[in-house]
C-alpha positions as CSV (number, residue, x, y, z in Angstrom):
1,M,70.2,142.2,96.3
2,D,67.2,141.9,98.6
3,S,69.2,141.0,101.7
4,F,71.5,144.1,101.6
5,E,68.6,146.5,101.0
6,L,66.3,144.9,103.7
7,D,69.2,144.7,106.2
8,L,69.6,148.5,105.7
9,I,65.8,149.1,106.2
10,L,65.9,146.9,109.4
11,K,69.3,148.1,110.5
12,E,68.1,149.3,113.9
13,D,66.5,145.9,114.7
14,D,68.2,143.5,117.1
15,F,65.8,140.9,115.7
16,S,63.2,140.8,112.9
17,M,60.9,138.0,111.8
18,I,58.4,138.5,109.0
19,Y,56.0,135.8,107.7
20,R,53.7,136.0,104.8
21,G,51.4,133.3,103.6
22,E,49.3,130.5,105.0
23,F,48.1,131.0,108.6
24,N,47.2,127.8,110.4
25,D,48.0,125.9,113.6
26,E,51.1,124.2,112.3
27,M,52.6,127.4,111.1
28,T,51.8,129.0,114.4
29,Y,53.9,126.4,116.3
30,E,56.8,126.7,113.9
31,L,56.8,130.5,114.2
32,M,56.8,130.3,118.0
33,E,59.9,128.1,117.8
34,L,61.5,130.5,115.4
35,L,60.7,133.5,117.6
36,N,62.0,131.9,120.8
37,S,65.2,130.8,119.1
38,G,66.0,134.4,118.2
39,I,65.0,136.3,121.3
40,N,67.5,136.5,124.2
41,D,65.1,138.2,126.7
42,K,64.1,136.8,130.0
43,K,61.8,133.8,130.1
44,W,58.7,135.7,131.0
45,V,59.3,138.2,128.1
46,R,59.6,135.3,125.6
47,K,56.5,133.6,127.0
48,R,54.5,136.8,126.8
49,L,55.7,137.5,123.3
50,S,54.8,133.9,122.2
51,Y,51.3,134.4,123.5
52,L,50.9,137.8,121.7
53,V,52.3,136.4,118.4
54,A,50.0,133.4,118.7
55,E,47.0,135.6,119.4
56,C,47.8,137.8,116.4
57,F,48.0,134.6,114.3
58,Q,44.6,133.6,115.5
59,N,43.2,137.0,114.8
60,V,44.3,136.6,111.2
61,I,42.9,133.1,111.0
62,R,39.5,134.4,112.2
63,H,39.3,136.7,109.2
64,A,41.1,134.5,106.6
65,D,39.4,133.9,103.2
66,T,40.9,130.6,102.1
67,E,38.8,130.4,99.0
68,N,40.2,133.4,97.1
69,S,43.9,133.2,96.3
70,D,43.8,136.5,94.4
71,K,43.7,138.5,97.5
72,P,46.9,139.7,99.3
73,D,48.4,137.3,101.8
74,P,48.2,138.3,105.4
75,I,51.6,139.2,107.0
76,L,52.9,139.0,110.5
77,I,55.9,141.3,111.4
78,T,57.8,141.0,114.7
79,R,60.7,143.4,115.4
80,K,62.8,144.1,118.5
81,K,64.4,147.6,118.7
82,K,66.2,148.9,121.7
83,G,64.4,146.6,124.2
84,N,61.0,147.3,122.6
85,H,59.1,144.5,120.9
86,F,56.6,145.4,118.1
87,I,54.2,142.8,116.6
88,T,52.2,143.8,113.6
89,S,49.5,141.8,111.8
90,I,48.2,143.0,108.5
91,N,45.2,141.2,106.9
92,L,41.9,141.8,105.2
93,V,38.6,142.3,107.1
94,E,35.1,142.8,105.8
95,N,34.0,146.4,105.9
96,S,31.0,145.4,107.9
97,E,33.3,144.5,110.8
98,I,35.2,147.8,110.9
99,E,32.8,149.8,113.1
100,K,32.7,147.1,115.8
101,L,36.4,146.5,115.8
102,N,37.2,150.2,115.9
103,E,34.8,150.8,118.8
104,M,36.3,147.9,120.7
105,L,39.9,149.0,120.2
106,S,39.2,152.6,120.9
107,A,37.4,151.7,124.1
108,L,40.2,149.4,125.3
109,N,42.8,152.1,124.7
110,K,41.0,154.4,127.1
111,L,41.2,151.9,130.0
112,D,43.9,151.8,132.7
113,D,45.4,148.5,133.8
114,S,42.8,147.8,136.6
115,N,39.9,148.5,134.2
116,I,41.3,146.3,131.5
117,D,41.6,143.4,134.0
118,E,38.0,144.0,135.1
119,A,36.9,144.0,131.5
120,F,38.7,140.8,130.8
121,H,37.2,138.9,133.8
122,E,33.7,140.2,133.0
123,A,34.0,139.1,129.4
124,L,35.3,135.7,130.5
125,Q,32.5,135.2,132.9
126,K,29.9,136.1,130.3
127,N,31.7,133.9,127.7
128,Q,31.5,136.9,125.4
129,M,32.3,135.6,122.0
130,S,32.1,137.4,118.7
131,E,30.9,135.8,115.4
132,K,34.5,135.3,114.5
133,G,35.1,133.2,117.7
134,G,36.6,135.1,120.6
135,A,38.1,138.1,118.9
136,G,36.9,140.4,121.8
137,L,38.6,138.4,124.5
138,G,41.8,138.2,122.4
139,L,42.0,141.9,122.0
140,I,41.4,142.5,125.7
141,E,44.2,140.0,126.6
142,M,46.5,141.7,124.1
143,A,46.0,145.0,125.9
144,R,46.5,143.4,129.3
145,K,49.8,141.8,128.4
146,T,51.3,144.7,126.4
147,K,50.2,147.4,128.9
148,N,50.3,149.7,125.9
149,P,47.6,151.1,123.5
150,L,46.8,148.8,120.6
151,Q,47.7,150.8,117.5
152,H,45.3,150.1,114.6
153,E,44.3,151.4,111.2
154,F,41.9,150.4,108.4
155,L,43.1,151.0,104.9
156,P,40.7,150.8,101.9
157,Y,41.1,147.7,99.7
158,S,37.8,147.1,97.9
159,D,34.1,147.9,98.1
160,D,33.7,145.0,100.5
161,E,37.0,144.7,102.4
162,S,39.8,146.8,104.0
163,I,43.3,146.1,105.2
164,F,43.3,145.8,109.0
165,V,46.6,146.8,110.6
166,L,47.0,145.9,114.2
167,Q,50.3,146.8,116.0
168,L,51.3,145.8,119.5
169,K,54.2,147.2,121.6
170,M,55.7,145.6,124.7
171,T,58.7,147.3,126.4
172,S,60.9,145.5,128.9
173,P,60.8,147.1,132.3
174,D,64.4,148.1,132.3
175,Q,64.3,149.7,128.8
176,E,63.3,153.2,127.6
177,P,60.0,153.1,125.6
178,I,60.3,154.0,121.9
179,T,57.6,154.5,119.3
180,M,57.1,153.0,115.8
181,S,54.4,154.3,113.5
182,I,52.0,152.1,111.6
183,Q,53.4,153.8,108.4
184,E,56.8,152.4,109.2
185,S,55.3,148.9,109.4
186,M,53.4,149.5,106.1
187,D,56.6,150.6,104.4
188,V,58.1,147.2,105.4
189,Y,54.9,145.4,104.3
190,N,55.1,147.1,100.9
191,E,58.8,146.0,100.5
192,I,57.8,142.4,101.4
193,I,55.0,142.4,98.9
194,S,57.0,144.0,96.1
195,R,59.9,141.5,96.5
196,N,57.6,138.4,96.8
197,I,59.1,137.5,100.2
198,V,57.5,134.6,102.2
199,L,59.8,134.5,105.2
200,L,62.5,136.8,106.6
201,R,64.6,136.4,109.7
202,K,67.2,138.9,110.8
203,G,69.3,138.5,113.9
204,N,71.6,135.9,115.6
205,F,72.2,132.7,113.7
206,K,73.9,130.7,116.4
207,Q,73.9,126.9,115.9
208,E,71.0,126.1,118.2
209,S,68.7,128.7,116.4
210,L,69.0,127.1,113.0
211,M,66.6,124.1,113.4
212,P,63.4,126.3,113.7
213,V,64.4,128.0,110.4
214,F,64.7,124.5,108.7
215,N,61.3,123.4,110.2
216,L,59.4,126.5,109.0
217,F,61.1,126.3,105.6
218,E,60.1,122.7,105.2
219,A,56.6,123.2,106.5
220,N,56.0,126.0,104.0
221,L,57.3,124.0,101.0
222,A,55.3,120.9,102.1
223,Y,52.1,123.0,102.5
224,N,52.5,124.3,99.0
225,D,53.0,120.7,97.6
226,E,56.5,121.4,96.4
227,D,58.2,118.5,94.8
228,L,60.0,116.2,97.3
229,K,63.2,116.5,95.3
230,I,63.1,120.3,95.5
231,R,62.3,120.1,99.2
232,K,65.4,117.9,99.9
233,K,67.6,120.1,97.7
234,G,66.3,123.2,99.4
235,L,67.0,121.9,102.9
236,Y,70.5,120.9,101.9
237,I,71.2,124.3,100.4
238,L,69.5,126.1,103.3
239,I,71.8,124.3,105.8
240,E,74.9,125.3,103.9
241,M,73.8,129.0,103.5
242,L,72.9,129.3,107.2
243,Q,76.1,127.6,108.2
244,N,77.9,130.1,105.9
245,I,76.7,133.0,108.1
246,A,78.3,131.3,111.1
247,R,81.4,130.4,109.2
248,H,82.2,133.6,107.4
249,G,80.2,136.3,109.1
250,K,81.5,138.9,111.6
251,T,80.5,138.2,115.2
252,T,79.4,140.4,118.1
253,G,80.3,138.6,121.2
254,E,78.9,135.1,120.7
255,E,76.3,136.1,118.1
256,H,76.6,135.4,114.4
257,E,74.5,138.2,112.8
258,G,72.8,137.9,109.5
259,I,69.6,137.9,107.5
260,F,67.7,135.0,105.8
261,I,65.1,135.5,103.1
262,L,62.8,133.0,101.4
263,S,61.0,134.3,98.3
264,I,58.8,132.9,95.6
265,D,58.6,134.3,92.1
266,N,55.6,134.6,89.7
267,N,56.4,131.2,88.3
268,E,56.1,129.8,91.9
269,K,59.8,129.1,92.1
270,Y,61.5,129.5,95.5
271,S,64.7,131.3,96.1
272,I,66.8,131.4,99.2
273,E,69.0,134.3,100.1
274,T,71.3,135.1,103.0
275,G,73.4,138.1,103.9
276,N,76.0,139.0,106.5
277,S,78.9,141.3,107.0
278,V,82.5,140.0,106.6
279,D,85.9,141.5,107.1
280,R,87.1,143.2,103.8
281,E,90.1,140.9,103.4
282,H,88.0,137.8,103.9
283,G,85.4,139.2,101.6
284,V,87.9,139.9,98.8
285,S,89.2,136.3,99.0
286,L,85.6,134.9,99.1
287,E,84.5,137.0,96.1
288,R,87.5,135.9,94.1
289,D,86.6,132.2,94.7
290,L,82.9,132.6,94.0
291,T,83.6,134.4,90.7
292,E,85.9,131.6,89.7
293,L,83.2,129.0,90.6
294,A,80.5,130.9,88.7
295,G,82.6,130.5,85.5
296,F,83.0,126.7,85.9
297,D,81.1,124.1,84.1
298,K,79.9,120.8,85.8
299,I,83.2,119.0,85.0
300,Q,85.3,121.8,86.5
301,L,83.0,122.0,89.5
302,N,83.3,118.3,90.1
303,K,87.1,118.5,89.8
304,R,87.3,121.4,92.3
305,Y,85.0,119.5,94.7
306,K,87.1,116.4,94.7
307,H,90.3,118.4,95.1
308,Q,88.8,120.3,98.1
309,L,87.4,117.0,99.6
310,M,90.9,115.5,99.5
311,S,92.5,118.5,101.3
312,E,93.3,118.3,105.0
313,N,90.5,120.6,106.0
314,P,87.8,121.1,103.3
315,Q,86.4,124.2,105.1
316,A,89.7,125.8,105.9
317,G,90.9,129.1,104.4
318,E,89.4,132.5,103.7
319,G,87.6,131.6,100.5
320,A,84.9,129.2,99.5
321,G,84.8,125.8,101.3
322,I,83.4,122.5,100.1
323,G,79.9,123.4,101.1
324,I,79.8,126.4,98.7
325,I,81.3,124.3,96.0
326,E,78.7,121.7,96.5
327,M,76.0,124.4,96.3
328,F,77.2,125.4,92.9
329,R,77.2,121.8,91.8
330,N,73.6,121.3,92.9
331,C,72.2,124.5,91.6
332,D,73.1,124.3,87.9
333,G,74.5,127.8,87.9
334,N,71.6,129.5,89.6
335,V,73.7,131.1,92.2
336,Q,74.0,134.9,92.6
337,F,76.3,136.8,94.9
338,N,77.2,140.4,95.7
339,F,79.5,142.4,98.0
340,E,78.7,145.9,99.2
341,S,81.0,148.2,101.1
342,L,80.3,148.9,104.7
343,P,81.9,151.2,107.3
344,N,84.8,150.0,109.4
345,D,86.6,148.1,106.6
346,A,83.8,145.5,106.1
347,L,81.7,144.2,103.3
348,F,78.2,142.9,103.2
349,F,78.1,139.5,101.5
350,S,74.8,138.4,99.9
351,I,74.3,135.0,98.2
352,K,71.1,133.8,96.5
353,V,70.1,130.5,95.1
354,L,67.1,129.6,92.9
355,L,65.5,126.2,93.6
356,N,64.4,124.4,90.4
């Protein structure tokens, strides 16, 4: 399933957040909340990261073509690896803009810190604005805050447009700098495109970090005019699936590690998938219960639900609790699950639900 394969691809990441789709001010706010809920760095690091992500968002908005839905969606990728934060935006730009952007970025990458500060204040005083509304100032400020070269590349797309890849790196002062190539980001981009993923979050799913996931999920469905009934069902199922990570997943210290994926198929139907590692003994018990539930009809599911509801603790035990049973009841059999072997006597548990 997608969660297992992508968890392997992102296995070195302490935190990953990938968003593909509509870029607007509301989505910017929700993504900031989602980012801040998953990053445990010092306050100044989180603040700087939020600025950089917001500026990358604005950079995409400046180039957005909202009138042509046939073009590839822009994507924002944020990853934390060994104390290094990487932010990558991938979007289309007109070929006529490439020379100016390339010149600006190449010039910025040759400046030291003092010269970048000087360039920023000079541009600010002159109110230097591009036709796209401040792109120059935004790039200068990115260079100031990251204190690293701005990696960039232009990949051919059509006679009139190219794919613009902009990658930022910010390293915490007490961490050893590492590198990540643009090709590695493009490999992730291609995986996201091929799997029709809209949103991915990998990292800690502690209780207080769940609300931003709900908010962004709801905002995405609302923006795409998804039926209210589907939105309500989706939120209920999402709550149970994210709680499931905290309930069944292995923990590291106080962190409940897992991965969440929201996808949309060619028929514009959403699916929710989560994945996390579990102890083998626990996983075997859970797989047995899920296999049994998958073979039940509605009458049998209702009977099991009532029986579990009447027990002293509906969520107790190693197997499926009342929340998972309710998920099967609400999804008309559109529940998939899988268990993959991991080292150290563990299993990777994936569960996926189609919203219809």
